C-alpha positions in Angstrom: 12.8 -13.1 -7.3 9.9 -13.1 -9.7 9.9 -10.8 -12.8 7.5 -9.9 -15.5 7.6 -7.8 -18.7 5.4 -4.8 -19.3 3.5 -4.7 -22.7 3.1 -1.6 -24.8 -0.5 -1.3 -23.4 0.9 -1.2 -19.8 -0.2 -4.7 -19.0 1.8 -7.5 -17.3 1.3 -11.0 -16.1 1.7 -11.5 -12.3 3.9 -14.5 -11.8 2.2 -17.6 -10.4 4.1 -17.6 -7.1 3.1 -14.0 -6.5 -0.6 -14.8 -7.3 -0.5 -17.7 -5.0 1.2 -15.7 -2.2 -1.5 -13.0 -2.5 -4.3 -15.5 -3.0 -5.3 -13.8 -6.3 -7.9 -15.2 -8.6 -9.2 -14.0 -12.0 -11.3 -10.9 -11.6 -9.7 -9.8 -8.3 -9.0 -6.1 -8.0 -5.6 -4.9 -7.2 -4.4 -1.8 -5.3 -1.0 -0.1 -5.9 0.4 1.8 -2.9 3.5 3.9 -2.9 5.1 3.9 0.6 7.2 6.7 2.1 10.4 5.2 0.8 9.0 5.3 -2.8 8.5 1.5 -3.0 5.3 0.3 -4.8 3.3 -2.3 -3.0 0.8 -4.5 -4.8 -2.2 -5.5 -2.6 -5.4 -7.3 -3.2 -8.0 -4.5 -3.0 -10.1 -6.7 -0.7 -7.3 -7.3 1.7 -8.2 -7.9 5.4 -7.0 -5.0 7.5 -5.2 -7.5 9.9 -2.9 -8.5 7.0 -1.6 -4.9 6.9 0.0 -5.1 10.3 3.6 -4.2 10.3 3.6 -2.7 6.8 4.4 0.9 8.0 7.3 2.0 10.1 6.7 3.4 13.5 7.1 7.2 13.8 10.4 8.4 15.0 8.8 9.9 18.0 5.3 9.7 19.4 3.0 12.7 19.0 0.1 13.8 21.2 -3.5 14.3 20.0 -3.0 18.1 20.5 0.1 18.0 18.2 -1.9 16.0 15.6 -4.7 18.6 15.7 -2.2 21.4 15.4 -0.7 19.8 12.3 -4.1 19.4 10.8 -5.0 23.1 11.4 -1.7 24.2 10.1 -2.3 22.3 6.8 -5.8 23.8 6.3 -8.0 21.4 8.1 -11.2 22.3 10.1 -10.7 24.8 12.8 
């Protein structure tokens, strides 16, 4: 497991093995995503969408389009 220390300015160095794994280079932008379990994911901001496959868990039960539309309306979406 790789570790790093946070400076008083909120900066850190990304360990070399992590930079290599994410194919990061100087000047690359990073995105921080908090998943539904509260874990923080670090992603290159220019990541190819195909690399995201499998990141999220499948829903407990499938929902219909009508159920999705109902949930959107319930939460203040367009009517």
